[in-house]
NUNUTI-729729 format. One record per residue (C-alpha): z, y, x; residue number from 1. Coordinates in steps of 0.001 Angstrom, whole numbers, plus 524288, in hexadecimal, padded with zeros to 5 digits. Each point is the difference from the previous one (the first is absolute). Example, Ala and Ser with C-alpha at 12.3 -4.5 7.8 and 13.67 -1.06 7.14 Angstrom:
<volo><c3>81E78</c3><c2>7EE6C</c2><c1>8300C</c1><n>1</n></volo>
<volo><c3>7FD6C</c3><c2>80D70</c2><c1>8055A</c1><n>2</n></volo>
This chain:
<volo><c3>473EA</c3><c2>EB0B4</c2><c1>9A40A</c1><n>1</n></volo>
<volo><c3>8034C</c3><c2>7F317</c2><c1>7F841</c1><n>2</n></volo>
<volo><c3>7F8EE</c3><c2>7FE60</c2><c1>7F2F1</c1><n>3</n></volo>
<volo><c3>8067C</c3><c2>7F6A9</c2><c1>7F656</c1><n>4</n></volo>
<volo><c3>7FD2F</c3><c2>7FCFF</c2><c1>7F1DC</c1><n>5</n></volo>
<volo><c3>80AE5</c3><c2>8043B</c2><c1>7F64A</c1><n>6</n></volo>
<volo><c3>803F9</c3><c2>7F26F</c2><c1>7FC50</c1><n>7</n></volo>
<volo><c3>80124</c3><c2>7FC2D</c2><c1>80E04</c1><n>8</n></volo>
<volo><c3>80804</c3><c2>80C18</c2><c1>80267</c1><n>9</n></volo>
<volo><c3>80940</c3><c2>7FDCF</c2><c1>7F5A5</c1><n>10</n></volo>
<volo><c3>801E9</c3><c2>7F12D</c2><c1>803BE</c1><n>11</n></volo>
<volo><c3>8029D</c3><c2>803B3</c2><c1>80E4E</c1><n>12</n></volo>
<volo><c3>805F0</c3><c2>80D80</c2><c1>7FEDD</c1><n>13</n></volo>
<volo><c3>80A05</c3><c2>7FE4F</c2><c1>80B07</c1><n>14</n></volo>
<volo><c3>7F584</c3><c2>7FBF4</c2><c1>808FD</c1><n>15</n></volo>
<volo><c3>7F730</c3><c2>80C0D</c2><c1>7FD61</c1><n>16</n></volo>
<volo><c3>80C5F</c3><c2>8085D</c2><c1>8008F</c1><n>17</n></volo>
<volo><c3>8013E</c3><c2>7FC88</c2><c1>80DAD</c1><n>18</n></volo>
<volo><c3>7F1D1</c3><c2>80217</c2><c1>8027E</c1><n>19</n></volo>
<volo><c3>800DA</c3><c2>80D6A</c2><c1>7FA9B</c1><n>20</n></volo>
<volo><c3>809F2</c3><c2>803F8</c2><c1>80A18</c1><n>21</n></volo>
<volo><c3>7F4B9</c3><c2>7FF3A</c2><c1>809C3</c1><n>22</n></volo>
<volo><c3>7F396</c3><c2>80317</c2><c1>7F7E5</c1><n>23</n></volo>
<volo><c3>7FC2A</c3><c2>80346</c2><c1>7F294</c1><n>24</n></volo>
<volo><c3>7FD76</c3><c2>7F4FA</c2><c1>7F610</c1><n>25</n></volo>
<volo><c3>7F527</c3><c2>802C2</c2><c1>7F64A</c1><n>26</n></volo>
<volo><c3>80280</c3><c2>7F8BE</c2><c1>7F37A</c1><n>27</n></volo>
<volo><c3>7F411</c3><c2>7FC46</c2><c1>7F7F6</c1><n>28</n></volo>
<volo><c3>7FCD1</c3><c2>7FC60</c2><c1>7F221</c1><n>29</n></volo>
<volo><c3>7F2CB</c3><c2>7FAB0</c2><c1>7FC0D</c1><n>30</n></volo>
<volo><c3>7FB6F</c3><c2>80292</c2><c1>80DEF</c1><n>31</n></volo>
<volo><c3>80345</c3><c2>80EE8</c2><c1>7FF30</c1><n>32</n></volo>
<volo><c3>80B5D</c3><c2>806CF</c2><c1>80731</c1><n>33</n></volo>
<volo><c3>8092A</c3><c2>80430</c2><c1>7F5F1</c1><n>34</n></volo>
<volo><c3>80BA0</c3><c2>80424</c2><c1>80939</c1><n>35</n></volo>
<volo><c3>805B6</c3><c2>7FFA4</c2><c1>80D34</c1><n>36</n></volo>
<volo><c3>80D55</c3><c2>7FB3F</c2><c1>80500</c1><n>37</n></volo>
<volo><c3>804EB</c3><c2>8077B</c2><c1>80BB5</c1><n>38</n></volo>
<volo><c3>80CA5</c3><c2>8014F</c2><c1>80720</c1><n>39</n></volo>
<volo><c3>809C9</c3><c2>80A76</c2><c1>7FCBF</c1><n>40</n></volo>
<volo><c3>7FD44</c3><c2>807F4</c2><c1>80C3D</c1><n>41</n></volo>
<volo><c3>7F177</c3><c2>7FFC0</c2><c1>7FCDC</c1><n>42</n></volo>
<volo><c3>802B8</c3><c2>80487</c2><c1>7F266</c1><n>43</n></volo>
<volo><c3>8091C</c3><c2>80AB0</c2><c1>80456</c1><n>44</n></volo>
<volo><c3>7F54E</c3><c2>804BD</c2><c1>809B8</c1><n>45</n></volo>
<volo><c3>7F5D5</c3><c2>7FFF1</c2><c1>7F567</c1><n>46</n></volo>
<volo><c3>80994</c3><c2>8082D</c2><c1>7F6E2</c1><n>47</n></volo>
<volo><c3>802A2</c3><c2>8098B</c2><c1>80AC5</c1><n>48</n></volo>
<volo><c3>7F126</c3><c2>80214</c2><c1>80307</c1><n>49</n></volo>
<volo><c3>7FCCC</c3><c2>800D9</c2><c1>7F182</c1><n>50</n></volo>
<volo><c3>80A86</c3><c2>80A60</c2><c1>7FDFA</c1><n>51</n></volo>
<volo><c3>7F93F</c3><c2>807F4</c2><c1>80AD9</c1><n>52</n></volo>
<volo><c3>7F32A</c3><c2>8003C</c2><c1>7F9BB</c1><n>53</n></volo>
<volo><c3>7FAA2</c3><c2>80C04</c2><c1>7F885</c1><n>54</n></volo>
<volo><c3>7FAE8</c3><c2>7FDF7</c2><c1>7F2C2</c1><n>55</n></volo>
<volo><c3>7F3AD</c3><c2>80673</c2><c1>7FC45</c1><n>56</n></volo>
<volo><c3>7FC56</c3><c2>803D4</c2><c1>7F202</c1><n>57</n></volo>
<volo><c3>7F301</c3><c2>8019D</c2><c1>7F907</c1><n>58</n></volo>
<volo><c3>7FECE</c3><c2>80D2F</c2><c1>7F985</c1><n>59</n></volo>
<volo><c3>8004B</c3><c2>7F985</c2><c1>7F232</c1><n>60</n></volo>
<volo><c3>80D72</c3><c2>7FA4F</c2><c1>80315</c1><n>61</n></volo>
<volo><c3>80628</c3><c2>80D78</c2><c1>801F9</c1><n>62</n></volo>
<volo><c3>805A9</c3><c2>80877</c2><c1>7F54B</c1><n>63</n></volo>
<volo><c3>7FA11</c3><c2>80D4B</c2><c1>7FCF6</c1><n>64</n></volo>
<volo><c3>80CA1</c3><c2>80610</c2><c1>804A8</c1><n>65</n></volo>
<volo><c3>7FE89</c3><c2>7F8C1</c2><c1>80CFD</c1><n>66</n></volo>
<volo><c3>7F217</c3><c2>8041E</c2><c1>801FD</c1><n>67</n></volo>
<volo><c3>80339</c3><c2>80E3F</c2><c1>7FD26</c1><n>68</n></volo>
<volo><c3>80BA9</c3><c2>7FF5F</c2><c1>809C2</c1><n>69</n></volo>
<volo><c3>7F6BE</c3><c2>7FAB1</c2><c1>80A3F</c1><n>70</n></volo>
<volo><c3>7F4F6</c3><c2>809F7</c2><c1>7FD14</c1><n>71</n></volo>
<volo><c3>80A25</c3><c2>80B36</c2><c1>800EC</c1><n>72</n></volo>
<volo><c3>80653</c3><c2>7FB82</c2><c1>80C70</c1><n>73</n></volo>
<volo><c3>7FE6C</c3><c2>80689</c2><c1>80CFF</c1><n>74</n></volo>
<volo><c3>802D0</c3><c2>7FC1A</c2><c1>80E3E</c1><n>75</n></volo>
<volo><c3>80A50</c3><c2>806B3</c2><c1>806C1</c1><n>76</n></volo>
<volo><c3>7FCC4</c3><c2>80BC8</c2><c1>8087F</c1><n>77</n></volo>
<volo><c3>804F4</c3><c2>7F9A7</c2><c1>80C17</c1><n>78</n></volo>
<volo><c3>7F514</c3><c2>7F607</c2><c1>7FF04</c1><n>79</n></volo>
<volo><c3>7F529</c3><c2>80AB2</c2><c1>7FFAC</c1><n>80</n></volo>
<volo><c3>7FC04</c3><c2>7FCF5</c2><c1>80D5C</c1><n>81</n></volo>
<volo><c3>7FA89</c3><c2>7F2AA</c2><c1>7FAAC</c1><n>82</n></volo>
<volo><c3>7F5D7</c3><c2>80723</c2><c1>7F7A5</c1><n>83</n></volo>
<volo><c3>7F752</c3><c2>801E5</c2><c1>80C92</c1><n>84</n></volo>
<volo><c3>7FF1C</c3><c2>7F193</c2><c1>8017B</c1><n>85</n></volo>
<volo><c3>7F818</c3><c2>7FFF6</c2><c1>7F2CC</c1><n>86</n></volo>
<volo><c3>7F658</c3><c2>8095A</c2><c1>80632</c1><n>87</n></volo>
<volo><c3>7FB46</c3><c2>7F680</c2><c1>80AB1</c1><n>88</n></volo>
């Protein structure tokens, strides 16, 4: 991965655009990474993978209605055979 200060990145954008086609370019400001410049294909892959992830929530993030719905839900009877796995 290439690491470059923001001022250098802005002065030589075309150069770093070419590098980003091969590897990510980390852009820094005051010696801290503030962003990454990546190829379009790398970004599309990232977006696809991000869309596949499941979000989890803390209980305090859920509405009372959602909590009640979860508490009153039940598993379909076709999956009853899975209950035996909990006994092991």
